[in-house]
Z-matrix of the N, CA and C atoms (Angstrom, degrees):
N
C 1 1.452
C 2 1.525 1 109.63
N 3 1.291 2 114.37 1 148.04
C 4 1.452 3 120.81 2 179.65
C 5 1.533 4 111.26 3 -77.53
N 6 1.307 5 115.41 4 148.60
C 7 1.454 6 121.33 5 175.03
C 8 1.524 7 107.72 6 -143.21
N 9 1.314 8 116.30 7 169.83
C 10 1.459 9 122.15 8 -178.88
C 11 1.532 10 108.97 9 -126.35
N 12 1.334 11 117.51 10 163.42
C 13 1.474 12 118.90 11 174.72
C 14 1.518 13 112.58 12 -58.68
N 15 1.324 14 117.31 13 -33.77
C 16 1.463 15 120.23 14 179.38
C 17 1.531 16 111.24 15 -67.33
N 18 1.335 17 116.81 16 -40.05
C 19 1.469 18 119.35 17 177.11
C 20 1.526 19 109.96 18 -66.92
N 21 1.308 20 116.95 19 -37.25
C 22 1.468 21 119.39 20 177.73
C 23 1.537 22 111.22 21 -64.63
N 24 1.333 23 117.23 22 -33.23
C 25 1.468 24 119.14 23 174.46
C 26 1.514 25 110.89 24 -63.85
N 27 1.330 26 116.89 25 -40.45
C 28 1.469 27 120.90 26 177.32
C 29 1.534 28 111.03 27 -62.52
N 30 1.312 29 116.41 28 -42.08
C 31 1.471 30 120.19 29 178.66
C 32 1.528 31 109.78 30 -65.27
N 33 1.314 32 117.50 31 -39.70
C 34 1.472 33 121.23 32 176.20
C 35 1.525 34 111.28 33 -61.84
N 36 1.322 35 116.78 34 -40.62
C 37 1.462 36 120.26 35 177.41
C 38 1.528 37 110.54 36 -64.73
N 39 1.329 38 116.80 37 -35.22
C 40 1.458 39 119.60 38 175.22
C 41 1.511 40 111.89 39 -64.29
N 42 1.336 41 117.01 40 -40.01
C 43 1.468 42 120.53 41 176.87
C 44 1.524 43 110.35 42 -56.03
N 45 1.320 44 116.32 43 -44.55
C 46 1.452 45 120.23 44 -174.49
C 47 1.503 46 115.62 45 -86.17
N 48 1.332 47 117.43 46 -45.71
C 49 1.464 48 120.86 47 -171.18
C 50 1.517 49 113.70 48 -129.57
N 51 1.315 50 117.24 49 25.99
C 52 1.459 51 118.32 50 -175.51
C 53 1.502 52 112.80 51 -132.51
N 54 1.334 53 112.74 52 175.21
C 55 1.459 54 119.04 53 172.31
C 56 1.520 55 109.79 54 -152.48
N 57 1.311 56 113.11 55 161.06
C 58 1.466 57 121.25 56 176.57
C 59 1.530 58 105.74 57 -125.66
N 60 1.324 59 114.28 58 131.72
C 61 1.463 60 119.37 59 -179.18
C 62 1.524 61 108.39 60 -131.18
N 63 1.311 62 116.56 61 138.42
C 64 1.450 63 121.14 62 172.37
C 65 1.529 64 109.27 63 -149.79
N 66 1.316 65 114.32 64 143.38
C 67 1.470 66 120.21 65 173.48
C 68 1.525 67 109.17 66 -127.50
N 69 1.316 68 116.75 67 24.51
C 70 1.452 69 125.87 68 -179.78
C 71 1.523 70 113.77 69 75.52
N 72 1.323 71 118.11 70 -8.36
C 73 1.460 72 121.88 71 172.75
C 74 1.528 73 110.10 72 -121.00
N 75 1.314 74 116.43 73 -27.86
C 76 1.453 75 122.46 74 -178.80
C 77 1.522 76 107.89 75 -119.13
N 78 1.326 77 115.66 76 132.97
C 79 1.457 78 121.81 77 -179.88
C 80 1.524 79 107.63 78 -126.65
N 81 1.328 80 116.61 79 116.93
C 82 1.456 81 121.36 80 -173.85
C 83 1.519 82 110.78 81 -131.17
N 84 1.342 83 115.34 82 134.04
C 85 1.459 84 123.07 83 169.82
C 86 1.523 85 104.85 84 -120.55
N 87 1.329 86 117.37 85 125.68
C 88 1.460 87 120.13 86 -175.90
C 89 1.521 88 111.03 87 -136.23
N 90 1.319 89 114.56 88 146.43
C 91 1.457 90 123.52 89 173.39
C 92 1.528 91 106.72 90 -119.31
N 93 1.322 92 117.69 91 136.11
C 94 1.459 93 120.98 92 177.19
C 95 1.521 94 109.55 93 -132.09
N 96 1.329 95 115.22 94 151.38
C 97 1.452 96 119.94 95 -178.76
C 98 1.506 97 113.05 96 -163.75
N 99 1.318 98 114.39 97 -172.55
C 100 1.453 99 122.23 98 -179.67
C 101 1.520 100 109.51 99 -95.06
N 102 1.338 101 118.62 100 120.36
C 103 1.456 102 120.18 101 -176.51
C 104 1.536 103 113.51 102 -67.35
N 105 1.323 104 116.99 103 -21.03
C 106 1.453 105 119.14 104 -178.27
C 107 1.523 106 112.71 105 -71.35
N 108 1.323 107 117.12 106 -35.68
C 109 1.470 108 118.04 107 -176.43
C 110 1.520 109 114.05 108 -125.46
N 111 1.345 110 118.40 109 4.34
C 112 1.459 111 119.12 110 -178.78
C 113 1.531 112 113.61 111 -126.32
N 114 1.305 113 118.96 112 6.47
C 115 1.469 114 121.14 113 -177.88
C 116 1.533 115 111.47 114 -59.42
N 117 1.321 116 116.80 115 -42.71
C 118 1.473 117 120.08 116 -179.83
C 119 1.530 118 110.94 117 -64.91
N 120 1.325 119 116.50 118 -41.27
C 121 1.471 120 119.90 119 179.21
C 122 1.525 121 110.57 120 -65.83
N 123 1.316 122 118.37 121 -36.43
C 124 1.453 123 120.87 122 178.57
C 125 1.535 124 111.83 123 -67.15
N 126 1.334 125 117.17 124 -30.17
C 127 1.464 126 119.46 125 172.71
C 128 1.536 127 109.86 126 -65.70
N 129 1.323 128 116.75 127 -38.69
C 130 1.458 129 120.42 128 176.49
C 131 1.528 130 110.26 129 -65.09
N 132 1.335 131 117.20 130 -43.84
C 133 1.460 132 119.95 131 177.77
C 134 1.526 133 110.94 132 -58.90
N 135 1.332 134 116.85 133 -43.30
C 136 1.467 135 120.35 134 179.49
C 137 1.521 136 110.63 135 -59.36
N 138 1.331 137 116.34 136 -42.98
C 139 1.470 138 120.47 137 177.61
C 140 1.526 139 110.72 138 -61.18
N 141 1.349 140 116.89 139 -47.16
C 142 1.470 141 121.04 140 -179.80
C 143 1.511 142 112.42 141 -63.65
N 144 1.318 143 117.26 142 -38.39
C 145 1.466 144 121.44 143 178.79
C 146 1.518 145 110.27 144 -61.72
N 147 1.316 146 116.87 145 -45.91
C 148 1.470 147 120.24 146 179.76
C 149 1.527 148 110.87 147 -65.86
N 150 1.341 149 116.63 148 -39.09
C 151 1.468 150 120.90 149 -179.45
C 152 1.526 151 111.75 150 -70.17
N 153 1.320 152 117.07 151 -47.42
C 154 1.466 153 121.01 152 -172.59
C 155 1.535 154 114.45 153 -86.56
N 156 1.322 155 116.65 154 -37.09
C 157 1.457 156 119.74 155 -174.34
C 158 1.521 157 113.26 156 -112.97
N 159 1.320 158 117.07 157 0.57
C 160 1.480 159 122.83 158 179.86
C 161 1.526 160 112.10 159 52.73
N 162 1.307 161 116.01 160 41.30
C 163 1.473 162 122.28 161 178.24
C 164 1.523 163 108.75 162 -118.66
N 165 1.310 164 116.48 163 135.14
C 166 1.456 165 121.29 164 175.93
C 167 1.524 166 108.02 165 -68.88
N 168 1.313 167 116.45 166 125.24
C 169 1.461 168 121.34 167 -178.09
C 170 1.519 169 109.68 168 -129.86
N 171 1.308 170 115.98 169 124.49
C 172 1.449 171 121.58 170 178.99
C 173 1.516 172 108.90 171 -128.51
N 174 1.327 173 118.07 172 116.05
C 175 1.470 174 119.01 173 176.04
C 176 1.527 175 110.32 174 -64.54
N 177 1.310 176 115.85 175 131.25
C 178 1.466 177 122.73 176 177.54
C 179 1.526 178 107.06 177 -107.86
N 180 1.340 179 115.37 178 124.34
C 181 1.452 180 120.23 179 179.38
C 182 1.527 181 109.38 180 -101.77
N 183 1.301 182 114.99 181 127.18
C 184 1.452 183 122.78 182 175.58
C 185 1.533 184 107.30 183 -115.97
N 186 1.297 185 117.30 184 178.71
C 187 1.471 186 119.78 185 -175.58
C 188 1.522 187 113.23 186 -60.30
N 189 1.333 188 118.46 187 -34.31
C 190 1.457 189 120.06 188 -175.91
C 191 1.518 190 113.78 189 -116.34
N 192 1.317 191 118.25 190 2.94
C 193 1.459 192 117.57 191 -177.06
C 194 1.510 193 113.89 192 -165.76
N 195 1.310 194 114.30 193 168.69
C 196 1.454 195 122.73 194 173.26
C 197 1.509 196 107.03 195 -123.69
N 198 1.339 197 116.61 196 143.07
C 199 1.458 198 119.17 197 -172.89
C 200 1.525 199 110.15 198 -147.48
N 201 1.322 200 114.72 199 142.66
C 202 1.450 201 122.75 200 167.76
C 203 1.525 202 105.42 201 -120.30
N 204 1.323 203 117.00 202 126.21
C 205 1.452 204 121.95 203 179.56
C 206 1.528 205 109.77 204 -121.76
N 207 1.312 206 116.16 205 130.19
C 208 1.462 207 122.36 206 -179.92
C 209 1.528 208 108.46 207 -123.58
N 210 1.306 209 116.56 208 120.85
C 211 1.465 210 121.09 209 177.28
C 212 1.507 211 107.91 210 -100.20
N 213 1.331 212 117.08 211 105.20
C 214 1.448 213 120.96 212 -175.01
C 215 1.529 214 111.33 213 -158.57
N 216 1.307 215 115.82 214 113.69
C 217 1.466 216 120.75 215 175.71
C 218 1.525 217 109.66 216 -63.42
N 219 1.325 218 116.77 217 -43.63
C 220 1.454 219 121.94 218 -179.15
C 221 1.532 220 111.21 219 -57.60
N 222 1.316 221 117.39 220 -44.18
C 223 1.458 222 121.53 221 -179.46
C 224 1.527 223 111.58 222 -67.73
N 225 1.318 224 117.95 223 -44.66
C 226 1.463 225 120.66 224 178.15
C 227 1.534 226 110.05 225 -59.84
N 228 1.321 227 117.00 226 -44.23
C 229 1.471 228 119.77 227 179.71
C 230 1.527 229 111.03 228 -63.83
N 231 1.324 230 118.12 229 -38.18
C 232 1.479 231 120.40 230 177.64
C 233 1.527 232 110.66 231 -64.65
N 234 1.325 233 116.59 232 -46.80
C 235 1.458 234 119.85 233 -177.83
C 236 1.521 235 112.32 234 -64.21
N 237 1.317 236 117.34 235 -35.49
C 238 1.468 237 119.42 236 178.90
C 239 1.522 238 111.72 237 -77.34
N 240 1.339 239 118.01 238 -37.92
C 241 1.465 240 120.49 239 -177.03
C 242 1.526 241 112.49 240 -78.49
N 243 1.314 242 117.46 241 -46.85
C 244 1.461 243 120.81 242 -173.76
C 245 1.524 244 112.38 243 -82.23
N 246 1.326 245 116.38 244 -38.58
C 247 1.465 246 119.85 245 -173.79
C 248 1.523 247 113.45 246 -107.91
N 249 1.311 248 117.45 247 -4.87
C 250 1.450 249 120.73 248 177.64
C 251 1.512 250 114.73 249 70.67
N 252 1.336 251 117.24 250 18.81
C 253 1.464 252 119.59 251 178.40
C 254 1.517 253 110.55 252 -70.46
N 255 1.309 254 116.43 253 147.82
C 256 1.452 255 122.67 254 -176.35
C 257 1.523 256 108.99 255 -112.48
N 258 1.335 257 117.95 256 125.41
C 259 1.464 258 119.74 257 176.09
C 260 1.521 259 111.87 258 -64.60
N 261 1.323 260 116.10 259 149.66
C 262 1.450 261 121.02 260 174.09
C 263 1.505 262 113.41 261 94.03
N 264 1.333 263 113.10 262 -169.60
C 265 1.462 264 120.38 263 -178.31
C 266 1.524 265 110.75 264 -67.72
N 267 1.315 266 114.98 265 152.42
C 268 1.464 267 120.43 266 176.64
C 269 1.514 268 113.70 267 78.30
N 270 1.335 269 116.60 268 27.57
C 271 1.468 270 119.62 269 -176.69
C 272 1.527 271 112.08 270 -60.94
N 273 1.323 272 117.01 271 -25.12
C 274 1.462 273 119.41 272 -176.88
C 275 1.539 274 111.98 273 -98.37
N 276 1.319 275 117.99 274 -2.62
C 277 1.465 276 119.93 275 177.44
C 278 1.524 277 108.42 276 -66.66
N 279 1.305 278 115.71 277 120.65
C 280 1.456 279 119.94 278 178.30
C 281 1.522 280 112.84 279 66.26
N 282 1.317 281 116.96 280 28.53
C 283 1.458 282 122.03 281 -178.92
C 284 1.518 283 110.69 282 -60.11
N 285 1.320 284 116.00 283 128.27
C 286 1.454 285 122.20 284 177.90
C 287 1.532 286 108.08 285 -131.28
N 288 1.309 287 116.89 286 130.24
C 289 1.447 288 121.07 287 175.46
C 290 1.519 289 107.44 288 -80.23
N 291 1.349 290 117.80 289 123.23
C 292 1.458 291 119.89 290 -177.93
C 293 1.539 292 112.19 291 -58.76
N 294 1.306 293 116.47 292 144.88
C 295 1.450 294 122.24 293 -177.39
C 296 1.531 295 112.15 294 -57.18
N 297 1.335 296 117.19 295 -38.39
C 298 1.459 297 119.60 296 -177.92
C 299 1.530 298 112.12 297 -67.42
N 300 1.325 299 117.67 298 -17.69
C 301 1.462 300 121.16 299 176.07
C 302 1.520 301 110.74 300 -82.40
N 303 1.341 302 115.67 301 -38.47
C 304 1.462 303 119.37 302 179.51
C 305 1.511 304 110.45 303 -63.75
């Protein structure tokens, strides 16, 4: 499958500040961060999400964090199939960048 440098930036942000959750009925991709020093970057992520994945993304700021949450089965399936990301805890355990991405 084709990808772009912008989508790869989103996947990199998921490696560092994101998670994927699924329970076979709910499919969630989320990014979390510190609102004091990452609010501007989360605006950039929201722009890239809308551009690359055609999903409406709005950073939500709470007292202790900033978050973008995307509920999308299609997106979770793409991230797991194309990029080999694993839903749930331990997403970075044994992380390998697929050869076709390199």
